[in-house]
C-alpha distance (Angstrom), angle and dihedral (degrees) to the residues before:
residue distance angle dihedral
X1 . . .
X2 3.81 . .
X3 3.80 89.6 .
X4 3.82 91.9 53.7
X5 3.81 92.3 48.2
X6 3.83 90.2 46.7
X7 3.79 92.6 51.5
X8 3.80 90.7 46.5
X9 3.83 91.2 50.1
X10 3.79 92.4 48.8
X11 3.81 92.9 49.7
X12 3.80 91.3 46.0
X13 3.80 93.7 47.2
X14 3.80 97.8 39.1
X15 3.81 91.8 123.1
X16 3.82 88.8 54.8
X17 3.80 91.4 49.1
X18 3.83 94.2 45.1
X19 3.84 96.2 92.5
X20 3.80 91.6 39.3
X21 3.81 93.3 48.6
X22 3.82 92.5 42.9
X23 3.82 91.4 51.8
X24 3.81 93.0 47.6
X25 3.81 91.8 50.0
X26 3.83 92.7 50.0
X27 3.80 90.7 46.0
X28 3.82 93.3 50.6
X29 3.83 93.2 44.4
X30 3.82 94.6 48.8
X31 3.81 91.7 44.3
X32 3.81 91.9 52.1
X33 3.82 96.0 43.2
X34 3.79 95.2 55.4
X35 3.80 95.3 40.6
X36 3.81 91.5 50.1
X37 3.82 95.8 57.4
X38 3.80 95.6 102.7
X39 3.82 93.4 51.0
X40 3.80 92.4 43.6
X41 3.81 91.7 53.3
X42 3.80 97.6 43.5
X43 3.80 91.3 97.4
X44 3.81 95.0 49.7
X45 3.79 116.5 111.5
X46 3.82 106.3 -126.6
X47 3.77 138.3 134.8
X48 3.79 123.8 -91.6
X49 3.83 94.2 -103.4
X50 3.79 91.4 59.8
X51 3.79 92.6 43.6
X52 3.80 87.0 55.1
X53 3.81 89.1 52.2
X54 3.81 90.6 53.5
X55 3.80 90.3 50.2
X56 3.80 89.6 51.8
X57 3.80 90.0 46.5
X58 3.80 93.0 52.2
X59 3.81 90.3 48.3
X60 3.81 89.8 53.3
X61 3.81 91.0 47.2
X62 3.81 90.6 50.5
X63 3.79 89.5 54.5
X64 3.80 93.1 47.1
X65 3.83 89.4 47.2
X66 3.81 89.6 69.7
X67 3.80 89.8 57.7
X68 3.81 90.7 43.7
X69 3.80 90.8 50.8
X70 3.81 90.6 52.9
X71 3.82 91.3 50.7
X72 3.80 92.4 47.6
X73 3.81 90.8 44.5
X74 3.81 91.8 55.0
X75 3.80 88.7 46.5
X76 3.82 92.4 52.3
X77 3.81 91.4 48.6
X78 3.81 89.7 49.9
X79 3.79 90.4 49.4
X80 3.79 92.1 50.6
X81 3.81 88.7 56.9
X82 3.79 89.9 60.2
X83 3.80 92.4 49.8
X84 3.81 91.4 48.6
X85 3.78 91.6 50.1
X86 3.79 91.1 47.2
X87 3.82 90.7 57.6
X88 3.81 101.7 44.3
X89 3.79 93.9 115.7
X90 3.79 90.9 46.9
X91 3.80 90.4 54.8
X92 3.81 90.0 47.2
X93 3.82 89.4 54.1
X94 3.80 91.1 50.8
X95 3.81 90.4 52.0
X96 3.82 92.0 47.7
X97 3.82 89.0 52.7
X98 3.80 89.0 55.3
X99 3.82 101.7 -99.6
X100 3.80 110.5 149.9
X101 3.79 122.5 -127.7
X102 3.79 92.7 -112.2
X103 3.82 90.1 55.1
X104 3.81 90.0 50.7
X105 3.82 87.5 50.3
X106 3.82 89.2 49.3
X107 3.81 88.6 50.6
X108 3.81 90.3 52.5
X109 3.80 89.5 46.4
X110 3.79 90.2 54.2
X111 3.82 92.1 47.5
X112 3.80 92.3 47.7
X113 3.80 91.6 50.2
X114 3.82 91.5 49.2
X115 3.82 93.4 47.0
X116 3.81 91.5 42.6
X117 3.80 93.4 49.6
X118 3.81 91.0 45.3
X119 3.81 94.3 48.7
X120 3.82 91.4 45.7
X121 3.80 92.0 50.1
X122 3.82 95.7 46.1
X123 3.82 93.3 39.3
X124 3.80 93.0 49.6
X125 3.80 90.6 46.1
X126 3.82 90.7 53.4
X127 3.81 91.2 41.3
X128 3.82 93.2 52.7
X129 3.81 89.8 50.8
X130 3.80 95.9 46.7
X131 3.80 92.2 43.5
X132 3.82 88.2 67.8
X133 3.81 87.2 60.4
X134 3.80 88.0 48.1
X135 3.81 87.9 57.7
X136 3.80 89.2 59.2
X137 3.82 90.1 48.4
X138 3.81 91.3 51.5
X139 3.81 91.4 45.8
X140 3.80 90.4 52.1
X141 3.80 92.0 46.7
X142 3.81 94.4 48.4
X143 3.83 94.1 36.0
X144 3.80 89.2 -123.8
X145 3.79 128.7 165.8
X146 3.83 113.1 -107.8
X147 3.81 95.8 -173.7
X148 3.83 89.6 112.2
X149 3.80 93.4 48.6
X150 3.79 117.4 150.4
X151 3.78 134.7 169.2
X152 3.81 108.9 -96.3
X153 3.79 138.0 -178.0
X154 3.81 120.4 -155.6
X155 3.80 110.0 -133.9
X156 3.81 91.8 -173.2
X157 3.83 91.8 53.0
X158 3.82 90.6 48.9
X159 3.82 91.6 50.2
X160 3.80 91.6 47.3
X161 3.83 92.5 47.5
X162 3.82 93.4 47.8
X163 3.81 91.0 46.1
X164 3.83 95.9 49.3
X165 3.79 95.7 42.9
X166 3.82 91.0 41.8
X167 3.81 88.5 58.7
X168 3.82 89.8 49.2
X169 3.82 91.8 51.8
X170 3.82 91.3 48.2
X171 3.81 89.0 54.5
X172 3.82 89.7 50.0
X173 3.82 90.9 49.8
X174 3.81 92.7 49.9
X175 3.80 91.7 47.5
X176 3.81 93.0 47.6
X177 3.81 91.4 50.3
X178 3.81 90.4 49.4
X179 3.83 92.0 50.0
X180 3.83 92.7 48.6
X181 3.81 91.6 48.9
X182 3.82 90.2 57.9
X183 3.82 96.8 44.1
X184 3.80 121.0 113.9
X185 3.79 122.1 -152.3
X186 3.81 94.6 -128.7
X187 3.81 91.0 51.0
X188 3.80 92.6 51.3
X189 3.83 92.7 47.6
X190 3.80 93.8 50.8
X191 3.81 96.6 41.7
X192 3.80 93.5 101.8
X193 3.79 93.5 48.2
X194 3.78 96.0 61.1
X195 3.77 112.3 98.6
X196 3.76 126.4 -160.1
X197 3.77 109.6 -113.0
X198 3.78 114.6 -136.9
X199 3.79 109.1 -133.3
X200 3.79 110.1 -151.5
X201 3.79 107.5 -143.2
X202 3.76 122.6 -153.1
X203 3.80 104.7 -84.1
X204 3.80 94.9 -147.7
X205 3.80 92.0 51.1
X206 3.80 89.5 49.9
X207 3.81 91.5 49.5
X208 3.81 92.1 50.0
X209 3.81 91.3 47.4
X210 3.82 90.4 47.6
X211 3.83 93.0 50.6
X212 3.82 92.5 46.5
X213 3.81 91.0 47.1
X214 3.81 91.0 48.9
X215 3.82 90.3 50.7
X216 3.82 92.1 49.2
X217 3.81 90.7 46.6
X218 3.81 90.8 47.1
X219 3.80 90.6 52.8
X220 3.82 90.4 49.2
X221 3.82 88.5 50.1
X222 3.82 90.0 50.8
X223 3.82 91.5 50.4
X224 3.81 94.4 54.1
X225 3.81 98.9 29.1
X226 3.79 106.1 44.5
X227 3.79 108.5 8.0
X228 3.81 101.2 53.9
X229 3.80 96.5 133.3
X230 3.79 91.0 64.4
X231 3.79 94.0 48.4
X232 3.78 124.7 112.0
X233 3.80 132.6 169.0
X234 3.82 94.1 -84.4
X235 3.81 92.7 49.2
X236 3.80 92.4 48.1
X237 3.82 90.9 51.0
X238 3.81 89.2 47.4
X239 3.82 90.8 51.3
X240 3.82 90.7 49.7
X241 3.81 92.5 50.1
X242 3.80 91.3 46.5
X243 3.81 90.4 50.1
X244 3.82 93.6 48.7
X245 3.82 94.2 47.7
X246 3.81 92.2 44.6
X247 3.81 89.6 50.1
X248 3.81 91.1 55.1
X249 3.80 93.4 50.0
X250 3.80 92.7 44.7
X251 3.81 89.8 58.1
X252 3.83 89.9 42.8
X253 3.80 92.7 52.2
X254 3.81 94.4 41.3
X255 3.80 88.8 52.9
X256 3.79 88.8 55.2
X257 3.81 97.0 42.6
X258 3.79 102.3 38.1
X259 3.79 98.4 79.0
X260 3.82 93.6 39.7
X261 3.79 92.1 50.8
X262 3.81 93.0 48.5
X263 3.81 91.2 45.3
X264 3.79 90.1 54.5
X265 3.82 89.9 58.1
X266 3.81 96.9 70.4
X267 3.80 95.9 -177.0
X268 3.80 91.2 57.7
X269 3.81 100.0 35.7
X270 3.81 96.0 52.0
X271 3.80 95.4 42.6
X272 3.81 114.5 109.8
X273 3.81 113.1 -50.0
X274 3.81 94.1 -23.9
X275 3.81 93.0 115.4
X276 3.83 90.0 55.7
X277 3.81 94.0 39.2
X278 3.80 96.7 52.0
X279 3.79 92.7 44.0
X280 3.80 87.6 54.9
X281 3.81 91.5 48.3
X282 3.81 92.1 46.7
X283 3.80 90.2 50.8
X284 3.82 92.3 50.1
X285 3.80 94.8 47.6
X286 3.82 90.9 45.0
X287 3.79 91.6 56.7
X288 3.81 96.7 41.2
X289 3.81 104.4 46.9
X290 3.82 92.9 121.9
X291 3.81 92.5 43.3
X292 3.82 91.6 47.8
X293 3.80 89.9 51.6
X294 3.80 93.6 50.5
X295 3.82 92.2 45.3
X296 3.81 92.1 47.8
X297 3.81 91.3 51.7
X298 3.81 91.5 45.4
X299 3.80 90.5 51.0
X300 3.81 89.0 48.8
X301 3.82 90.5 52.8
X302 3.80 90.7 45.4
X303 3.81 94.3 52.1
X304 3.81 93.1 45.7
X305 3.82 93.1 44.3
X306 3.79 95.2 49.2
X307 3.82 93.7 42.6
X308 3.80 92.7 49.0
X309 3.80 91.8 47.7
X310 3.81 92.7 51.6
X311 3.82 92.7 43.8
X312 3.80 93.2 52.3
X313 3.81 91.3 43.0
X314 3.81 93.1 53.6
X315 3.78 97.8 40.1
X316 3.81 96.3 46.8
X317 3.79 91.3 58.7
X318 3.80 92.2 47.4
X319 3.79 94.1 46.4
X320 3.79 95.2 57.1
X321 3.79 91.4 64.5
X322 3.79 94.8 35.1
X323 3.80 101.6 43.0
X324 3.81 103.4 30.9
X325 3.83 109.0 50.1
X326 3.83 96.6 154.2
X327 3.80 136.4 60.2
X328 3.81 100.5 -126.8
X329 3.82 139.4 20.0
X330 3.80 128.7 176.9
X331 3.78 140.0 164.4
X332 3.78 131.9 -168.8
X333 3.80 129.6 -166.0
X334 3.80 141.3 175.7
X335 3.80 126.8 -153.2
X336 3.78 132.4 -168.8
X337 3.80 120.8 -147.3
X338 3.80 114.9 -139.2
X339 3.82 119.9 174.2
X340 3.80 90.1 -20.3
X341 3.82 94.9 -51.4
X342 3.82 123.6 109.0
X343 3.80 121.8 -133.6
X344 3.85 125.6 -174.4
X345 3.80 118.8 -112.3
X346 3.79 129.2 -159.8
X347 3.82 109.8 -81.4
X348 3.81 132.7 -172.9
X349 3.79 128.8 -171.2
X350 3.83 89.4 -164.3
X351 3.82 91.6 56.5
X352 3.81 92.6 51.5
X353 3.81 93.0 47.8
X354 3.82 93.7 45.9
X355 3.81 90.1 54.8
X356 3.81 86.5 61.7
X357 3.79 92.7 44.3
X358 3.81 91.3 -111.0
X359 3.79 137.1 120.9
X360 3.80 120.9 -146.9
X361 3.83 90.6 -152.9
X362 3.81 96.3 65.1
X363 3.82 96.0 93.3
X364 3.82 97.2 39.8
X365 3.79 129.3 91.3
X366 3.82 93.6 -169.8
X367 3.78 131.3 10.9
X368 3.79 146.9 148.1
X369 3.81 127.9 -140.6
X370 3.82 121.5 -166.1
X371 3.80 145.6 147.0
X372 3.81 130.9 -112.4
X373 3.82 118.0 -144.5
X374 3.79 142.0 -157.1
X375 3.79 133.8 -151.1
X376 3.81 108.8 -145.9
X377 3.79 90.4 -142.6
X378 3.79 97.6 47.1
X379 3.83 116.2 85.7
X380 3.79 134.7 154.2
X381 3.80 92.5 -101.2
X382 3.81 91.1 51.0
X383 3.80 90.4 49.4
X384 3.79 92.9 52.1
X385 3.81 91.2 43.8
X386 3.81 119.2 158.7
X387 3.80 90.8 -4.3
X388 3.79 88.1 78.5
X389 3.81 88.4 88.2
X390 3.81 91.5 58.6
X391 3.80 97.1 53.8
X392 3.83 96.2 84.6
X393 3.77 97.3 -136.8
X394 3.79 96.3 -39.2
X395 3.78 91.5 116.1
X396 3.82 93.2 54.3
X397 3.80 90.5 82.3
X398 3.83 91.4 51.3
X399 3.77 98.9 45.9
X400 3.81 95.3 112.7
X401 3.81 92.1 39.3
X402 3.81 89.3 52.5
X403 3.80 90.0 75.1
X404 3.81 93.8 59.1
X405 3.82 121.8 99.7
X406 3.80 115.3 -108.9
X407 3.86 120.1 -120.8
X408 3.82 118.8 -114.3
X409 3.81 132.1 -168.8
X410 3.80 137.4 -176.7
X411 3.79 120.5 -97.2
X412 3.84 91.4 -126.1
X413 3.81 90.9 53.6
X414 3.80 91.5 47.9
X415 3.81 92.8 50.6
X416 3.81 92.7 45.7
X417 3.79 89.7 50.7
X418 3.80 92.2 48.1
X419 3.82 90.4 51.9
X420 3.80 88.0 52.9
X421 3.82 89.3 49.3
X422 3.79 93.2 45.5
X423 3.82 91.2 -118.0
X424 3.81 133.4 131.5
X425 3.79 119.9 -80.5
X426 3.82 123.8 -141.7
X427 3.80 139.0 -143.9
X428 3.81 125.4 -136.6
X429 3.77 133.2 -169.7
X430 3.80 117.8 -130.0
X431 3.82 90.8 -100.1
X432 3.83 97.3 45.3
X433 3.78 137.7 88.5
X434 3.82 133.8 -170.3
X435 3.78 131.1 -151.6
X436 3.81 122.9 -143.1
X437 3.84 118.5 -163.2
X438 3.80 139.9 146.2
X439 3.82 103.8 -175.3
X440 3.83 100.7 108.8
X441 3.84 98.9 -146.0
X442 3.80 91.1 51.8
X443 3.81 93.0 42.7
X444 3.80 87.6 55.3
X445 3.80 90.8 53.1
X446 3.81 93.6 46.1
X447 3.81 92.6 49.2
X448 3.80 89.2 53.2
X449 3.80 88.6 56.1
X450 3.80 93.2 45.3
X451 3.79 93.1 54.9
X452 3.82 83.3 89.2
X453 3.78 130.5 31.7
X454 3.79 104.1 -73.0
X455 3.81 115.3 -167.1
X456 3.79 127.2 -166.2
X457 3.81 134.2 -172.3
X458 3.81 118.7 -130.7
X459 3.80 122.4 176.7
X460 3.81 88.7 -19.1
X461 3.85 94.4 -50.1
X462 3.79 122.6 118.3
X463 3.81 111.9 -138.9
X464 3.81 131.5 -176.1
X465 3.79 125.2 -145.1
X466 3.79 114.4 -90.4
X467 3.82 94.5 -135.7
X468 3.79 141.7 -9.5
X469 3.78 91.8 -97.3
X470 3.78 139.0 61.8
X471 3.81 116.3 -113.2
X472 3.82 103.4 -111.5
X473 3.78 103.0 -135.9
X474 3.79 148.0 82.2
X475 3.78 143.5 -111.4
X476 3.78 99.1 -157.3
X477 3.84 109.1 47.6
X478 3.80 112.6 -127.0
X479 3.79 135.4 159.3
X480 3.78 90.7 -121.1
X481 3.82 120.6 62.0
X482 3.81 94.5 -122.4
X483 3.81 103.5 135.6
X484 3.82 100.8 132.7
X485 3.79 93.2 -170.5
X486 3.81 145.9 -46.9
X487 3.83 119.3 -163.3
X488 3.81 115.5 -140.4
X489 3.80 118.3 -157.8
X490 3.83 136.5 171.9
X491 3.82 112.7 -81.9
X492 3.80 92.2 -116.8
X493 3.82 91.7 63.4
X494 3.81 91.2 63.0
X495 3.81 97.8 31.9
X496 3.80 90.9 57.2
X497 3.81 95.5 41.8
X498 3.79 120.6 101.9
X499 3.77 133.0 -154.2
X500 3.81 92.4 -112.0
X501 3.81 87.3 56.5
X502 3.80 90.0 59.6
X503 3.81 101.4 -88.8
X504 3.79 113.3 153.5
X505 3.83 127.9 171.8
X506 3.80 105.1 -132.0
X507 3.82 102.9 -175.3
X508 3.78 146.6 -23.0
X509 3.82 113.3 -118.7
X510 3.81 130.8 -161.0
X511 3.84 125.5 -173.1
X512 3.78 128.6 171.9
X513 3.79 153.3 135.9
X514 3.80 125.3 -107.1
X515 3.80 122.7 -113.0
X516 3.81 92.5 -110.9
X517 3.81 133.0 59.7
X518 3.80 94.4 -170.6
X519 3.81 110.0 111.1
X520 3.81 98.4 -132.5
X521 3.80 93.5 40.2
X522 3.82 90.1 48.6
X523 3.81 90.7 53.4
X524 3.81 89.5 50.4
X525 3.82 92.8 49.6
X526 3.78 91.7 47.1
X527 3.79 91.0 53.4
X528 3.82 89.4 54.2
X529 3.83 93.1 45.6
X530 3.81 93.3 50.6
X531 3.80 91.3 45.3
X532 3.81 90.6 53.9
X533 3.81 91.4 46.3
X534 3.79 90.9 51.2
X535 3.80 90.8 47.6
X536 3.82 92.3 52.0
X537 3.78 102.5 38.0
X538 3.77 95.4 36.1
X539 3.80 92.2 58.2
X540 3.82 102.8 45.6
X541 3.78 111.5 143.0
X542 3.79 110.2 -116.2
X543 3.80 125.3 -124.2
X544 3.78 130.4 -160.6
X545 3.83 113.5 -86.5
X546 3.83 91.0 -3.2
X547 3.78 122.0 119.6
X548 3.79 129.8 -167.3
X549 3.77 130.9 -149.2
X550 3.78 128.6 -178.2
X551 3.75 135.5 172.6
X552 3.79 135.4 -172.0
X553 3.75 133.8 -176.4
X554 3.79 131.0 174.7
X555 3.77 135.0 -166.0
X556 3.82 91.0 -117.4
X557 3.81 92.2 51.6
X558 3.80 91.1 45.7
X559 3.81 91.4 49.8
X560 3.81 91.6 49.3
X561 3.78 91.0 48.1
X562 3.80 91.8 48.2
X563 3.79 92.1 48.9
X564 3.80 91.2 48.9
X565 3.79 94.5 50.5
X566 3.79 92.0 41.6
X567 3.81 93.2 50.2
X568 3.79 94.1 45.8
X569 3.80 94.4 48.8
X570 3.81 94.4 40.9
X571 3.79 98.0 49.3
X572 3.79 96.8 40.2
X573 3.81 90.4 44.9
X574 3.79 92.0 50.9
X575 3.81 92.5 43.7
X576 3.80 95.8 51.5
X577 3.81 93.2 35.6
X578 3.81 94.5 53.5
X579 3.80 93.0 46.6
X580 3.82 93.3 47.9
X581 3.79 91.3 46.5
X582 3.80 92.8 49.7
X583 3.81 90.0 46.8
X584 3.81 93.0 51.8
X585 3.79 93.0 47.5
X586 3.79 93.6 45.8
X587 3.81 95.2 47.9
X588 3.80 92.6 50.3
X589 3.80 91.4 43.9
X590 3.79 94.0 50.9
X591 3.80 92.5 45.5
X592 3.81 91.3 50.3
X593 3.81 92.7 47.0
X594 3.79 89.9 48.7
X595 3.81 89.7 52.2
X596 3.81 89.3 49.6
X597 3.82 89.9 55.5
X598 3.81 90.4 52.3
X599 3.81 92.1 46.4
X600 3.82 97.4 51.6
X601 3.86 93.8 103.8
X602 3.81 89.8 52.9
X603 3.80 92.5 55.3
X604 3.80 89.6 46.9
X605 3.82 88.3 55.0
X606 3.81 90.8 49.3
X607 3.79 90.1 55.0
X608 3.79 91.0 49.8
X609 3.81 88.3 53.1
X610 3.82 89.0 56.1
X611 3.80 101.5 -102.5
X612 3.80 111.4 159.2
X613 3.79 121.0 -118.3
X614 3.83 93.3 -120.7
X615 3.84 90.3 57.8
X616 3.81 90.9 50.6
X617 3.81 89.9 49.2
X618 3.81 90.0 49.4
X619 3.81 90.2 50.3
X620 3.83 91.7 50.5
X621 3.81 90.8 48.5
X622 3.82 91.8 50.2
X623 3.81 92.9 47.0
X624 3.79 93.0 48.6
X625 3.81 92.7 44.1
X626 3.80 95.3 51.2
X627 3.82 91.3 42.6
X628 3.81 90.5 55.4
X629 3.80 95.2 36.9
X630 3.83 99.9 53.2
X631 3.83 97.8 68.0
X632 3.81 91.7 37.2
X633 3.82 94.1 54.5
X634 3.79 93.7 50.7
X635 3.83 90.2 43.1
X636 3.83 89.7 53.9
X637 3.81 89.9 50.9
X638 3.82 90.1 49.5
X639 3.80 89.4 47.7
X640 3.80 93.6 53.2
X641 3.79 92.4 58.3
X642 3.80 92.8 35.7
X643 3.79 89.4 55.7
X644 3.81 90.1 50.3
X645 3.78 86.7 62.4
X646 3.80 88.7 41.5
X647 3.80 91.2 52.2
X648 3.80 90.0 50.2
X649 3.81 89.8 53.6
X650 3.80 95.3 39.3
X651 3.81 92.2 50.2
X652 3.79 86.0 69.0
X653 3.80 92.8 59.1
X654 3.82 109.1 18.5
X655 3.77 140.3 31.6
X656 3.76 130.8 -159.2
X657 3.76 143.6 85.5
X658 3.80 121.1 -45.9
X659 3.81 92.2 -162.3
X660 3.81 101.5 83.0
X661 3.83 95.3 44.1
X662 3.81 90.4 49.4
X663 3.81 91.6 50.5
X664 3.80 90.4 47.7
X665 3.80 90.1 50.3
X666 3.81 89.7 49.4
X667 3.81 89.5 52.0
X668 3.82 91.6 52.0
X669 3.82 91.7 47.9
X670 3.82 92.4 48.0
X671 3.80 91.6 47.5
X672 3.82 97.9 50.7
X673 3.80 102.7 24.8
X674 3.81 91.0 39.7
X675 3.81 89.2 48.2
X676 3.79 90.4 56.4
X677 3.81 89.7 47.8
X678 3.81 91.9 55.1
X679 3.81 92.9 44.9
X680 3.79 89.2 49.8
X681 3.79 93.6 48.4
X682 3.79 93.5 50.5
X683 3.81 91.0 42.2
X684 3.81 92.6 51.6
X685 3.78 90.7 45.8
X686 3.82 90.2 52.1
X687 3.82 93.1 48.3
X688 3.79 93.1 49.1
X689 3.81 91.0 50.6
X690 3.82 91.7 60.3
X691 3.77 93.8 86.2
X692 3.79 95.7 38.8
């Protein structure tokens, strides 16, 4: 009997359950897709390093899934409140007909089980289908072979999804039973007669609060958007708190001013149903200030998370080809400690290899070997000189680094290296120097100095800058553009320098390409090269007060690292972004639908007064649009300044355009958030028509 009534109620109230059911299905599908990645990629043909990355990725996703489950659980509980409120009169009728509270609870239990089972089935069905597409995405990201592709279903992901969502439904059932047990018949019968009273706040107080909030928010924007060099963890946290508090009071003040402002514009307020429409909007915003604030901040996090994920994903792929043009790069250095200070000593990779009866060149078809030098009297702070006063705080972050000696290399070595890299060579006069760097903040500082003739003194020689711009490039290939500067000077400057004039040999550098271009053969050669390097450098005989440092990087290792970072950021960004976006849309939708239920008598009165149906529909559309648009507009403003800080941070690790990722993020937001807006509009329109 209860089952029949439950099925009848669900069919009858399908339009009420549409948002709820839609949200559950999306939640289940997304949860399954991301937790099934390891099973979906098991058949892909990839090397062990990339398989290890996928294992790490799935571990990270499993951890994030707990947070996601909590967010979705709170969302489901919130949604159940709307459905309970929607059916107050129905419950009152059951009680009047003699149905006990425990039977009503049993009825709700039956309905929840049916809806839960249905959403799990449909969501898992969609998730299994879309997860096959995810396999192709992963294969593309990890450059894996899909020749052995087969349709797969992840049993572990299904079990995890059913378990997590089962717990959520149990919580909903317990809460619903608790709410029913405390219900009174008179309260349920009069639930539709209660009307939300619009409290008119003092307009001047609201204006003052709005101005103060805008000032505080503007200062927070300035801190993260234009004053990044002076930021630290405490200041960033302060800016976030200021932004969140200012957001709350902006919504609070707008709720108080909106109706007054519209009322003061007589031509707008008295046109059509605008007086009714804006009173409805004012009432909704007044009662949802806290919710609007949370949704705005969640949308802000969603936009920034998705944009950052797409930016890193795109740039990492580009940077492998752009910033790592050779197969192998290594440097080796020795330092001597005297009275607690370290001083570079002459170092030679060839000498260390020859002691083991080996030659580093054996596996390379082309290469270049050179030294990097220091001048004891040439540091970053000396290079910047008097211009330090014109850098407006930029130098504060480099104060400790300013004491370090700056690296120098010969022009012939630079040009030979650039030929190996496939880059442009340069020419210098005997009294000129050039500066090569890729780290954007430092390039900005150097270009400021080079706007005028900027001379330096190296080994007693005065040199002028080669051009008014820094050479955008690198010596050591890396995925990230983090070359803070390499000074290039004519060979004669170093050849004629002596140790007592400050000449120090900083490191010996070797760069080259393997003898094979075949992928599998290249991997085999690299394994041999790294094994030899480990054998030589790992068995250097120690000397008193002498330290050794060595570093290697290869294109294969860089590509694997880039893929790992890109995959981690992309998948976690999409996972969290989708869930936050769905949560924001669902909360707003349910709140708007709940308000439509409460406002049904008002629309009935409008019809009795002769208002046409198209005007009512227009009013509903305007209310829903503004209700959805308010938090989104402020979130977009937050995101603009948040991404300025993000760009400042990302410039240190990635390069590339922000335009395409931002447009892609906008498309995702419009698709999901806009989808909830349309569902809400049609749902509200359907509810209002009930008493037509």
